[in-house]
N, C-alpha and C positions, 0 to 999 in steps of 0.2 A: 284187057278187054272184058274179062269176067267182072272186074270191079265196076266198070261202067254199066254193064248189063244188070248186075245185082242192085246197083244204086238206083237205076231207073225203075226196076221192078218193085223194090221196097218203097220208093217214093210214091209210086202209083197206088200201091196197096194202102199206104198210110193215108193218102188223099181220099180214097174211097171209104176207108174207115171213118175219117173225119166227117165226110158227107153224111153217112148213115147215122153217125153219132149226133150231128146237128139236127137231122130230121127226127130221130127218135126222142131227142130232148124237147124239140118243139112240139111234139105230140101232147105233152102235158097240158098245153094251153087249149088244145082242141078237145081232148077227152082224157081226163085223168084215169078213167077205167082202162082205156086202150093203152095208155102209157104203162100202167101197172101190169097189164097183160104182156106187153113187149118186154118189160124189165124181167118179168117172170121167166120168159124164154131164155134170157141171158144166164140164168142160173143152172144151166144144164152142163154136163161134162163135155159135150161137143163144143159148146161156146167157151168153156174153160180152156180147151185145147186151142181154140181160135185165138183166145187172149194171149196164150203163150206164143203163138205164131206172130201176133201183132207186136208183142214185146221184142221178139227176135228181129223182126223187120225194123223196128224203131232203133234198137241198139246197133244193128249193123249200119243202118243209114246214118246214124249219128257219128259213129267211129269213122266210117268211110268219108263222111263230110269233113271231118277234121283232117283226114289224110289229103283230101282234095285241097283244102285251104293251105296245108303245108306245101304241096306241090305248086300251087299257084303263086305263093309268095316267096319261097326260098328255092334257090337254084340247086342246093345240095339235095333237096327232097326229090327233085326231078330225076336225079341220077340214081336214087334209091327207091323208086316207085314199087318195085317188086317186093323189096324187103318191107316197106311200109304196108303193103297189102297183107303180107303175112302177119305183121303186127296187128293189123285190124282184125284178122281172123282169130288170132290168139286172144286178144282182148274180148272179142265177141264170145268166144267159147268160155272164157273165164267168167264173164258176166252171166251168161246163160246157165253155167254150172251152179252159180250161186242162187239164181232166181228159180230155175225149174223145179228143184226138189220141194221147196217151200210152197210154190204155187200149185204144183200137182197134188201135194198133200191136202191143200185147201180145197181144190176142185173135187177130189175123190173122197173127201171126208176123213182123211187120216190125221186130223188134228186132235 
């Protein structure tokens, strides 16, 4: 159940990010100065933490999507859904452990 809930939440969050991303990119045609101002706001630590959240959502959604594909196409995976969910969580944690330190150093100027 948690896998289903998290998959829907991360999918919705990614959708809204893409919507905002398309809108802010389209702003360059309307007003390059406004576009520069919006891009400037993205260079704050708060937005850097938001980027980390976005990457966390994308990584979880991708790994869980692969789990769903396995469950849909192979009967052995249906019997091992709980184990596969734990595999998704472990892979997500490993990926985030590799990403977060470097990203947060960049966000908070530790480079």
